[in-house]
Structure formats: C-alpha cells, structure tokens
Kinemage of the C-alpha trace (Angstrom):
@kinemage 1
@onewidth
@group {chain A} dominant
@subgroup {mainchain}
@vectorlist {calphas} color= white
{ca met a 1} P 124.769 110.473 128.906
{ca ala a 2} L 122.192 110.868 125.992
{ca pro a 3} L 120.415 107.496 124.896
{ca arg a 4} L 121.969 105.881 121.897
{ca ala a 5} L 119.754 104.536 119.157
{ca val a 6} L 119.638 100.644 119.170
{ca trp a 7} L 118.981 100.895 115.325
{ca ser a 8} L 119.186 103.466 112.414
{ca gly a 9} L 117.751 103.706 109.316
{ca ala a 10} L 114.380 104.783 107.700
{ca ile a 11} L 110.604 104.335 107.450
{ca thr a 12} L 109.230 103.800 104.028
{ca phe a 13} L 105.712 103.733 102.975
{ca gly a 14} L 104.452 104.267 99.334
{ca leu a 15} L 107.092 106.974 97.966
{ca val a 16} L 108.005 108.492 101.303
{ca thr a 17} L 111.108 107.790 103.458
{ca ile a 18} L 111.749 109.312 106.578
{ca pro a 19} L 115.299 108.763 108.476
{ca val a 20} L 114.618 107.515 111.918
{ca gly a 21} L 116.247 105.765 114.866
{ca leu a 22} L 114.948 103.393 117.374
{ca tyr a 23} L 115.194 103.505 121.244
{ca thr a 24} L 114.422 101.058 123.636
{ca ala a 25} L 111.063 101.682 125.491
{ca thr a 26} L 111.205 99.337 128.179
{ca glu a 27} L 113.397 98.246 130.816
{ca asp a 28} L 113.887 95.284 133.077
{ca his a 29} L 113.921 95.916 136.704
{ca thr a 30} L 114.243 92.165 137.946
{ca ile a 31} L 116.595 91.592 140.591
{ca his a 32} L 119.573 89.436 139.342
{ca phe a 33} L 121.583 87.196 141.241
{ca his a 34} L 125.049 85.680 140.741
{ca gln a 35} L 126.022 82.201 141.375
{ca tyr a 36} L 128.345 81.071 144.094
{ca val a 37} L 129.676 77.857 145.348
{ca arg a 38} L 127.647 76.962 148.435
{ca gly a 39} L 129.194 77.822 151.595
{ca thr a 40} L 131.906 79.891 149.799
{ca ser a 41} L 132.129 83.433 148.034
{ca asp a 42} L 133.731 81.716 145.021
{ca arg a 43} L 131.578 82.878 141.828
{ca val a 44} L 130.464 80.453 139.451
{ca arg a 45} L 131.228 81.617 135.944
{ca val a 46} L 129.828 80.212 132.509
{ca gln a 47} L 132.762 79.796 129.869
{ca arg a 48} L 132.625 79.164 126.342
{ca val a 49} L 134.929 76.024 126.083
{ca ser a 50} L 135.541 73.656 123.175
{ca glu a 51} L 133.460 70.450 123.278
{ca arg a 52} L 136.465 68.415 122.014
{ca thr a 53} L 139.356 69.838 124.233
{ca gly a 54} L 137.664 71.544 127.059
{ca asp a 55} L 139.499 74.679 126.559
{ca pro a 56} L 138.149 78.241 126.541
{ca val a 57} L 137.360 79.678 123.139
{ca pro a 58} L 137.879 83.326 122.531
{ca asn a 59} L 134.786 85.359 121.140
{ca glu a 60} L 136.751 86.123 117.614
{ca asp a 61} L 137.349 82.336 116.816
{ca ile a 62} L 133.666 81.571 117.377
{ca val a 63} L 131.493 81.282 114.417
{ca lys a 64} L 127.827 80.298 113.522
{ca gly a 65} L 126.939 76.949 112.022
{ca arg a 66} L 124.336 74.494 111.369
{ca glu a 67} L 124.367 70.835 110.761
{ca val a 68} L 122.524 69.707 107.650
{ca asp a 69} L 122.348 66.136 106.725
{ca gly a 70} L 125.365 65.442 108.917
{ca glu a 71} L 127.562 68.307 107.551
{ca ile a 72} L 128.399 71.394 109.255
{ca val a 73} L 127.823 74.628 107.384
{ca val a 74} L 129.416 77.420 108.665
{ca val a 75} L 128.197 81.049 108.104
{ca glu a 76} L 130.297 84.346 108.982
{ca pro a 77} L 128.646 87.441 110.476
{ca asp a 78} L 129.525 89.381 107.338
{ca glu a 79} L 127.827 86.922 104.952
{ca leu a 80} L 124.824 87.188 107.018
{ca arg a 81} L 124.807 91.078 106.706
{ca glu a 82} L 125.409 90.862 103.028
{ca ile a 83} L 122.349 88.819 101.874
{ca ala a 84} L 120.254 91.902 103.024
{ca pro a 85} L 121.844 94.992 102.676
{ca gly a 86} L 119.019 97.498 101.957
{ca arg a 87} L 116.448 96.016 104.066
{ca ser a 88} L 118.640 95.846 107.290
{ca arg a 89} L 118.277 99.779 107.101
{ca ala a 90} L 114.691 100.264 106.461
{ca ile a 91} L 111.400 99.779 108.177
{ca asp a 92} L 109.463 99.031 104.946
{ca val a 93} L 105.670 99.576 105.918
{ca val a 94} L 103.625 97.321 103.414
{ca glu a 95} L 100.005 97.833 104.453
{ca phe a 96} L 97.962 99.611 107.029
{ca val a 97} L 95.335 97.811 109.442
{ca asp a 98} L 93.142 98.511 112.506
{ca leu a 99} L 95.075 98.077 115.705
{ca ala a 100} L 92.187 96.198 117.301
{ca glu a 101} L 92.483 93.315 114.543
{ca ile a 102} L 95.971 92.322 116.011
{ca asp a 103} L 95.948 89.642 118.824
{ca pro a 104} L 97.836 90.885 121.718
{ca val a 105} L 99.532 87.681 121.535
{ca tyr a 106} L 101.567 88.792 118.559
{ca phe a 107} L 103.462 91.640 120.220
{ca asp a 108} L 106.993 91.282 121.564
{ca arg a 109} L 109.204 94.113 122.092
{ca thr a 110} L 108.639 97.879 121.943
{ca tyr a 111} L 110.568 100.839 120.666
{ca trp a 112} L 110.281 104.301 120.561
{ca val a 113} L 110.665 105.712 117.066
{ca ala a 114} L 112.417 109.389 116.683
{ca pro a 115} L 113.648 111.110 113.359
{ca ser a 116} L 117.462 111.194 113.103
{ca asp a 117} L 117.351 114.620 111.063
{ca glu a 118} L 115.719 117.652 112.239
{ca arg a 119} L 114.823 118.440 108.361
{ca tyr a 120} L 112.335 115.390 108.477
{ca thr a 121} L 110.483 116.066 111.539
{ca his a 122} L 107.420 117.537 109.545
{ca ser a 123} L 106.968 114.230 107.668
{ca tyr a 124} L 107.390 112.412 110.839
{ca gly a 125} L 104.903 114.183 112.434
{ca leu a 126} L 102.476 114.078 109.480
{ca leu a 127} L 102.659 110.238 109.336
{ca cys a 128} L 102.240 110.136 113.220
{ca arg a 129} L 99.001 112.444 112.876
{ca ala a 130} L 97.731 110.402 110.103
{ca leu a 131} L 98.063 107.017 112.215
{ca ala a 132} L 96.348 108.603 115.047
{ca gln a 133} L 93.361 110.182 113.158
{ca ser a 134} L 92.833 106.746 111.133
{ca gly a 135} L 93.333 104.779 114.168
{ca arg a 136} L 95.550 102.126 112.160
{ca val a 137} L 99.000 101.105 112.379
{ca gly a 138} L 101.634 100.292 109.514
{ca ile a 139} L 102.570 96.600 109.014
{ca ala a 140} L 106.348 96.687 108.468
{ca thr a 141} L 109.399 94.437 108.066
{ca val a 142} L 112.882 95.251 109.375
{ca thr a 143} L 116.074 93.398 109.843
{ca met a 144} L 117.580 94.088 113.251
{ca his a 145} L 120.047 92.117 115.591
{ca gly a 146} L 120.520 89.560 112.828
{ca arg a 147} L 116.937 88.553 112.167
{ca glu a 148} L 114.011 89.893 110.272
{ca his a 149} L 111.214 90.967 112.200
{ca leu a 150} L 107.406 91.639 111.331
{ca thr a 151} L 106.567 94.893 113.033
{ca ala a 152} L 103.695 97.288 113.738
{ca leu a 153} L 104.219 100.972 113.427
{ca arg a 154} L 101.707 102.896 115.521
{ca ala a 155} L 101.139 106.623 116.942
{ca asp a 156} L 101.297 107.079 120.739
{ca gly a 157} L 100.440 110.768 121.244
{ca asp a 158} L 103.039 112.858 119.379
{ca val a 159} L 105.544 110.035 119.140
{ca leu a 160} L 105.832 107.004 116.649
{ca val a 161} L 106.158 103.497 118.581
{ca leu a 162} L 107.305 100.387 116.576
{ca gln a 163} L 106.191 96.963 118.111
{ca thr a 164} L 107.876 93.941 116.933
{ca leu a 165} L 105.377 90.915 116.196
{ca phe a 166} L 105.845 87.381 116.312
{ca trp a 167} L 105.521 85.525 112.896
{ca ala a 168} L 102.181 83.557 112.517
{ca asp a 169} L 104.217 80.241 112.735
{ca glu a 170} L 106.035 81.248 116.019
{ca val a 171} L 102.502 81.702 117.692
{ca arg a 172} L 101.606 78.198 119.337
{ca asp a 173} L 98.061 76.525 118.804
{ca pro a 174} L 96.509 75.990 122.278
{ca ala a 175} L 95.011 72.808 120.717
{ca glu a 176} L 98.837 71.412 120.273
{ca gln a 177} L 100.040 72.825 123.698
{ca leu a 178} L 97.305 71.838 125.996
{ca asp a 179} L 96.307 68.411 127.059
{ca ser a 180} L 92.807 68.960 126.218
{ca leu a 181} L 90.872 72.426 125.288
{ca pro a 182} L 88.470 73.546 128.082
{ca val a 183} L 85.141 72.411 127.654
{ca his a 184} L 82.661 75.181 128.692
{ca glu a 185} L 79.442 74.290 130.184
{ca glu a 186} L 76.604 76.694 129.632
{ca pro a 187} L 76.461 78.991 132.436
{ca arg a 188} L 73.132 79.502 134.544
{ca arg a 189} L 71.751 83.051 133.294
{ca gln a 190} L 71.745 84.200 136.898
{ca glu a 191} L 75.596 83.282 137.134
{ca leu a 192} L 76.554 84.997 133.876
{ca glu a 193} L 74.660 88.154 134.626
{ca met a 194} L 76.192 88.474 137.985
{ca ala a 195} L 79.699 87.635 136.422
{ca val a 196} L 79.070 90.501 134.016
{ca asp a 197} L 78.032 93.017 136.772
{ca leu a 198} L 81.322 91.875 138.734
{ca val a 199} L 83.281 92.993 135.518
{ca ala a 200} L 81.345 96.136 135.094
{ca ala a 201} L 82.127 96.908 138.792
{ca met a 202} L 85.645 96.543 138.862
{ca thr a 203} L 86.009 98.451 135.372
{ca thr a 204} L 87.883 101.545 135.678
{ca thr a 205} L 90.452 103.737 133.848
{ca trp a 206} L 93.755 102.160 132.896
{ca lys a 207} L 96.492 103.838 134.943
{ca pro a 208} L 99.614 101.726 134.897
{ca asp a 209} L 101.569 103.840 137.596
{ca gln a 210} L 99.151 102.553 140.274
{ca tyr a 211} L 100.542 98.909 139.760
{ca his a 212} L 104.032 97.757 140.998
{ca asp a 213} L 106.216 94.736 141.149
{ca thr a 214} L 105.443 93.292 144.665
{ca tyr a 215} L 107.709 90.111 144.013
{ca thr a 216} L 110.716 92.259 143.333
{ca glu a 217} L 109.797 94.422 146.690
{ca arg a 218} L 109.646 90.878 148.659
{ca val a 219} L 112.976 89.717 147.107
{ca glu a 220} L 114.364 93.057 148.402
{ca gln a 221} L 112.917 92.288 151.632
{ca leu a 222} L 114.274 88.936 151.845
{ca ile a 223} L 117.824 90.075 151.021
{ca ala a 224} L 117.506 92.842 153.583
{ca asp a 225} L 116.217 90.404 156.294
{ca lys a 226} L 118.629 87.700 155.768
{ca arg a 227} L 121.558 90.103 156.013
{ca glu a 228} L 120.222 91.427 159.244
{ca gly a 229} L 119.688 88.006 160.670
{ca arg a 230} L 115.850 88.710 160.945
{ca glu a 231} L 113.148 86.020 160.510
{ca val a 232} L 111.891 85.586 156.958
{ca val a 233} L 108.011 85.646 156.784
{ca pro a 234} L 106.621 83.494 154.049
{ca ala a 235} L 103.840 84.831 151.798
{ca gln a 236} L 100.247 83.745 152.102
{ca ala a 237} L 99.271 80.519 150.177
{ca pro a 238} L 96.874 81.395 147.624
{ca glu a 239} L 92.834 80.940 148.138
{ca glu a 240} L 91.454 77.557 147.743
{ca ala a 241} L 89.418 77.116 144.336
{ca thr a 242} L 85.795 77.995 144.437
{ca glu a 243} L 83.426 75.157 144.555
{ca val a 244} L 80.728 75.377 141.799
{ca ser a 245} L 78.037 75.181 144.200
{ca asp a 246} L 79.442 78.225 145.885
{ca leu a 247} L 79.895 80.312 142.454
{ca leu a 248} L 77.034 82.277 142.649
{ca glu a 249} L 77.263 83.376 146.347
{ca ala a 250} L 81.141 84.288 145.929
{ca leu a 251} L 80.138 86.342 142.799
{ca arg a 252} L 77.432 88.191 144.845
{ca arg a 253} L 79.674 88.984 147.550
{ca ser a 254} L 82.400 89.948 144.973
{ca val a 255} L 80.122 92.597 143.655
{ca glu a 256} L 79.240 93.754 146.895
{ca ala a 257} L 83.073 94.094 147.750
{ca ala a 258} L 83.808 96.013 144.438
{ca gly a 259} L 80.935 98.439 145.444
{ca asp a 260} L 82.464 99.057 148.846
{ca his a 261} L 86.182 99.330 147.961
{ca gly a 262} L 86.301 99.927 144.305
{ca pro a 263} L 87.425 103.021 142.568
{ca ser a 264} L 84.033 104.262 141.745
{ca asn a 265} L 82.930 104.164 145.626
{ca gly a 266} L 83.012 108.308 145.601
{ca gly a 267} L 84.589 108.041 149.132
{ca arg a 268} L 81.618 107.070 150.741
{ca gly a 269} L 81.808 106.391 154.452
{ca ser a 270} L 80.481 103.142 156.223
{ca gly a 271} L 77.247 104.747 156.706
{ca gly a 272} L 76.456 105.204 152.825
{ca gly a 273} L 75.952 101.519 151.974
{ca arg a 274} L 72.595 99.773 151.713
{ca gly a 275} L 72.262 99.546 155.775
{ca gly a 276} L 73.322 103.156 156.423
{ca gly a 277} L 71.513 106.575 155.797
{ca gly a 278} L 69.660 106.639 152.629
{ca gly a 279} L 69.504 102.841 152.742
{ca glu a 280} L 66.287 100.567 151.524
{ca asp a 281} L 64.001 101.911 154.348
{ca asp a 282} L 64.630 105.330 153.706
{ca arg a 283} L 64.322 104.988 150.095
{ca arg a 284} L 60.703 103.512 150.494
{ca asp a 285} L 59.547 106.412 152.464
{ca val a 286} L 59.916 109.088 149.760
{ca gly a 287} L 56.353 109.051 148.581
{ca ala a 288} L 55.524 111.099 151.514
{ca ser a 289} L 57.046 113.967 149.921
{ca gly a 290} L 55.908 116.235 146.908
{ca pro a 291} L 56.863 115.128 143.384
{ca gly a 292} L 59.668 117.717 143.105
{ca glu a 293} L 60.943 116.830 146.311
{ca glu a 294} L 60.686 112.983 145.425
{ca arg a 295} L 62.784 113.550 142.173
{ca arg a 296} L 65.164 115.372 144.570
{ca asp a 297} L 65.576 113.006 147.204
{ca asp a 298} L 65.877 110.021 144.454
{ca ala a 299} L 68.654 112.020 142.546
{ca glu a 300} L 70.411 112.737 146.092
{ca asp a 301} L 69.908 108.625 146.785
{ca leu a 302} L 71.520 107.572 143.387
{ca ala a 303} L 74.637 109.940 144.237
{ca glu a 304} L 75.252 107.833 147.422
{ca leu a 305} L 75.404 104.453 145.645
{ca ser a 306} L 78.402 102.859 144.315
{ca lys a 307} L 78.851 101.560 140.861
{ca ala a 308} L 77.842 97.855 141.879
{ca glu a 309} L 74.643 99.120 143.947
{ca leu a 310} L 73.740 101.141 140.837
{ca leu a 311} L 74.207 97.658 138.514
{ca gln a 312} L 71.841 95.909 140.941
{ca arg a 313} L 69.275 98.716 140.331
{ca ala a 314} L 69.703 98.392 136.724
{ca arg a 315} L 69.348 94.719 136.939
{ca glu a 316} L 66.138 95.059 138.988
{ca leu a 317} L 64.840 97.450 136.353
{ca asp a 318} L 65.798 95.259 133.361
{ca ile a 319} L 68.090 98.101 131.725
{ca ser a 320} L 69.925 97.038 128.795
{ca gly a 321} L 73.522 97.410 128.101
{ca arg a 322} L 74.021 98.248 131.721
{ca ser a 323} L 77.206 96.297 131.875
{ca lys a 324} L 78.938 98.633 129.373
{ca met a 325} L 77.942 101.956 131.257
{ca asn a 326} L 79.984 103.991 133.551
{ca arg a 327} L 78.930 105.097 136.811
{ca asp a 328} L 77.177 108.327 135.442
{ca glu a 329} L 75.477 106.718 132.668
{ca leu a 330} L 74.151 104.059 135.172
{ca ala a 331} L 72.918 106.643 137.615
{ca gly a 332} L 71.130 108.304 134.686
{ca ala a 333} L 69.565 105.254 133.288
{ca val a 334} L 68.412 104.334 136.620
{ca ala a 335} L 66.813 107.616 137.361
{ca glu a 336} L 65.056 107.604 133.890
{ca ala a 337} L 63.710 104.255 134.325
{ca gly a 338} L 62.529 104.689 137.882
{ca ser a 339} L 60.922 108.204 137.270
{ca pro a 340} L 57.083 108.421 137.439
{ca ala a 341} L 56.650 109.349 133.773
{ca arg a 342} L 58.435 106.296 132.812
{ca ala a 343} L 56.845 104.059 135.361
{ca ser a 344} L 53.350 105.244 134.148
C-alpha cells in the first residue's frame, strides 16, 4: 500500500506556487502496553463519559469549547476550518535564513515534501537546488491538524524537508524552569585543554545507523524472560559522580581510552600503543639514522598513533587549532612542527 500524504497543498514563495504533499518522515518504535486489571486478563479501557451523568458520549456528540469568564463558548470543527480556508492549503514562505541560526530547541516534527503533480517537478527541483546551494531554509507558516505551525523548509539531498517549529512563546526560559541557573567556575587551563582534547578525540562522522534503541531491546528481553519463566537481570546502576579532585585524572584516562578504542584507532593491535613497538623509547633512537631515514621512520611512527596520541603530541608542540583538526590534519601538523627545518 502506497504511503498517503498527511497534508496536501502548495509551497508559495514570491510569485511561485508548487503543489506538494507532506509525508511523515519518522515513526515511533516504542513498545506500547495495554492496561489490565491486576491478576486478571480484563482490559482497562478509557471511555469518554459525561461528567454529569457518567454515561458514554459518542464522538459525533462531542464538540470543542472554552470557558471564558464563566461562560462556555462552543466552537464547531467547521467553524475552525472556515476562518483560514486559503492558508490551510499553503506552505507560505515569508523569508529565508541560515539553518545554523535556528536553535535546535525549536525543531519539532519532520515531514518529507513531494510534488503532487509531475508537471511541477522542475520547479520543485529548482527550489531544492537553490536551498542546498545557498545553505538556507525557508521560514513558512502552514495550518495543519487544526492549528497553525511555524515551519522550516530545507533541502535534504534531492528531497525537500519540512520541519515544524515551536513558536517563540512555546520555548521555555531556563531561568524560569530551573531552581537556579548553574554557576560555572573558571576551569583550570589544563582541565579545559584536556576536556577539549577529549571532545576532539571522540569526534567522528555522524552515522545514525550505528546507534540503536537499547532500552526497547531490554523491554523485549524482559517480556521474553517473563514469558519463559527466566530470571530477570537488572541493568547496571549508573556510575557515581566524578569528584572535582579526580576530574583531571578522569579526563586524562578518558583521552587515552578514546585513543585505544575510538573510531580513529586505525585497527592498531594491543602492541601499537605507547608501550609497544614504535613507543617512546624507539622514537628517541631515530637520531642514529640518516636524515631521510629519520623522516621516513617519523612518518611511519605517526601513522601508528591514534588521534588521542596525536593530540597529545600536538599539545606538547603547542600547535594552535589542534582541537578542530581531524586525524590526518593532526599527523601533518605534528610532522611539520617536529621536522628538522621547523625545529631549527
């Protein structure tokens, strides 16, 4: 069965109109439970009942209303649709902004946008290409599911994406929600450098398919274990908070661990670390060879190092901008900073 558009209308920007449909881009894979009376197989169901009589009320007899100064004002569904007949069928782009300017806290739901008529694929593709090339998103309003939404229209490859945004007055102020705002003490320089290096050592390319919902897997395992009468194994408790006095050492060990197990490790075996072949003692002996051989050995030595170890070298050589470099850039910068010409 082909997917159905959850909304049909048109994108309008300037004097250009493109008929499109919206399709849900995400799905919920959470395990949903029914409710039962304990000790029985009797389902517990929620019914809409009259507050006064307690009798069930059919859907066709239910209307919307709001109490204003003690008076109930009833609003029919048709009346809501009639107050915005044109806007409910248009994604009305009012301006374009840089995507990076939108705080992620404003993003809500995501929809794929597709042309609803093959005659308009050219104009659809033109808008998609223009947004991709400019790096901007269109800010638009659209009425959908009984309410007006602020949205961001952007390009994702060859497809347009519409993301609903929260209105400014829907985003809560942390100063009003938290008991008190965190007061940050000025960190020690060594702590901050080590923390930045840890972030750099753990930085990799975003690959969403390498993550999965482990909690849902645990719920499925719980159901299977209970059904088969097996013992339920509880999850491990979270780690205790790191004491401030242990922070620097914890950061140091974390950087080393990221180097040993991180994605930039390059498949090194257990002997490829600082204590194995090509370790500190071997590196100090390269002066016994000729200049060309020394540079070749040094290049081979850098190829053996993890990103975390290269960061350590870069810190010792005081290479600026090291935290923003990838592994290859770090290796090049360390090699250049440590070359005889540079050293002299």
